NUTIVEX-344578 format. One record per residue (C-alpha): residue in one letter; x, y, z. Coordinates in steps of 0.05 Angstrom, whole numbers, plus 5000, padded with zeros to 4 digits. Example, Ala and Ser with C-alpha at 12.3 -4.5 7.8 and 13.67 -1.06 7.14 Angstrom:
A524649105156S527349795143
// end
This chain:
M490447764840S497947694836T501847054826N504147134898Q497546804919T499546164885Q506246134921A507645674980L504645895046V509046265096S507645925161D500145795153V498146445119P497846575043V502147145018I499247724978T501548424961A498249084981G495449124910D491648484920I487848734981P481849054944G480448394907I481147994970L476448445010D471348434953A471647674951F470447595025D465248135034G459147825065I462847165075A468047275129P472047845160V479247905136W485547975177L491548295144W498448145174G504748515156S510848895182P510249635199G509850125141I508149595088G501549915067K496049555106S492250165130E493150555065S490649975023V484349895066R483050645061Q483750634985Y479250014982A473850385021E474550994976S473950564913R467350284938G464550944960A464550655031I465250995097L471650785132C470750705206D477950655231I478250385302R485350355331L484049825384S490549985420Q487450645440Y481050335468E478950045533S473749495535V468449975562D469750445502L467249895455R461049725495G459250425516L458650755584P453650485635D447550885656I441350795697E434750785661S428150595695G432050295752Q436249855706T443349905681V443850035607W449950145563R449950775521V451750615449P458650875430S458351385372T464851155340I462450455319P457050335266F451850015311V444450065300N441550725326T447851125314Q449151685263F451851185212P447551085149T444250425129D444650535054T452150635046P457550095052I461650155116V468449855128L469749755202F477349725205L480049435269D487249675262E492849485310I488548925337L494348565370Q496849195403A490449185443P490448855512P487048175518S480948485552V479748915490Q481048325444A475847925482V470548465468A472648495395F471647745394Q464247825406L463948395355V466847935302L463347295323D456347575335R456848245300R454648565365I457148765433G452148645488E445548955464H448849375410K448349065339L452649245280L448949525220P448048995165N451949425115V458449365156Q464448965130I469648795183V477148825167A482848755217A490248885212S496348795255N503748715255R506248005261T508147745330T515347675304D515848415287M517248655357A511949185349G508749135417T503648605398S500448145449A498847415438P492547345397L486446985425T485846335386P478146355381L478647055353L483646825300N479046275277R473546775258F477847115204A480646955136H488147105143F493047405093E500347625101I502448225060E509148215026A512548834996T514848734924V517549274879D512849084821A506649164864W509249794897K510750124829S503549984807W501250374868A506650904862Y505151104790R497751194808N499051594871G504052114847V510451844877D516452224850T518951874788R526151904813V524351494873I520850984827G527050974783F531650874843L527650284869S527349974799L534949974803R535349764877P529049364891A531949054955L531549734988L524049784984D523049465052Q528749445102F524549275164Q527848595177T534648915174A532349465221L530148935271K537148655273T540749325276R535549675319A535450245269R530450805283A529651055212F529150525157A526150425088T519050165081P513650325030R510950845078A517851155089W518851205013R512351595007M515152095058A521852135021S518152254956E514352844985I520853145010I524153074941K518153374906R519053994949G525954074920V529553834983V534953354961S539753335020F542152795067S538952975133P531552995114L532152375069A536051995122A530652165172C525651795127V529451195100G535851145142A542851395131G545550835086V539650825039A539451595037T546651615015E545151134957L538951534938I542652194936T548251884893F542751644845L539352324843E545952674829S548352184776S541652184739Q541652934727D542952824654V535852574644P532452984590S526053344607F519553034586E518053644543S524553554505I523052814494V516252994464E519153554421A524953154392P524552414408A529652214355K534752744373V534652834449A540752544482L539951884518P542551824589E549351484591R548951174661T544550624688D541651114740G539451584685L536251034643Y531950794700A530151514717V528051684645V523851054640S520051234703L519251954679C516251724612V511451214646A508951744694R508052314644V505851974579T498852114554R495051914491E497052584461T504452454473A504451704461E507351734391P513752124407V514751764473A514251084438A519351334387F524051544443V523350894481R525250494419R532050824423L533350554493P537249904504P532449314500E532349164575Y529849864589Q524549814536V522149204574V522149594639F518050154606V512849674577N512049294642D511549934684L506650244634S502149634644R502749694720S501050434718R494450284682A495650904640V490451044586A496351164538A497750424539T491950314490H494650814438P496350454373D503750674377M504250394448V500649754429K505549644372L511449804419Q508949284469L508348764415D515348914388V518448914458A515348224472K520847914430F525848134483I522147784538K523947044546
// end
């Protein structure tokens, strides 16, 4: 877990990053359901999906804003002269198609976008692990997520009894945590380099609230921008459509001014001779490139190249290599580099 968890509470909710979510959900599995709070696009849903995948669990994603209360309980029918409620197939109740020998994550997303009547039904689901006569399978873990009531995202007031059934965490976007995710999920290294240089632009949601912007930077929007760039599209309109006009202008300037970055192949071939970027933009870009591409086979020449960088960029490389969890970090040349760079860190 990150040091964010030891920081002061924001309102009454401890602050974590998206990278902390798997550890949090593991810790509370079988103890209490977890409610994740955060602004739009910060990575709540993606983190829960990746948590389920890491456990080999089935993700049952229920967007409560799209449900009516009867959808959760099931449709009524007459059987032997009595009203019965047919079990809904989308929720992992007993006597459904869901397995009993595989972990299941029941993800109640957008829980505060749901009307109070649906929240009331969800209250019984969380409190009693059942709705009416329908019982949840014992292998089900409940996780909820919502925007904060201050995010102006169409949330309704939460039911206090429902709140008290959860362990609550607020998600904060930090560049360090985002880069850990980005390196492992194939985000374009130029985007990583840009946000290393301009970390304040990772999440512009609060600014967008004030300016009523329609396109703005968030971790989710940066993923979209990365995919656009990887297709070779480096132009204003598509990038502005993802992250907003002002941020897109800065990004394009960064991309254009970092074109002197050597290729990874040239770094590996001649680490002592390849020209170093002259501008800050290029230095951040080449660090991200090396972190993303280094392997145990290329660790020796990459370490030699990194030693030629100014000390502050060697520190960035070592820190990002650790965040990326690259196997190359254990190579003897990389271990020695990390030890030598430690003298620059005070």
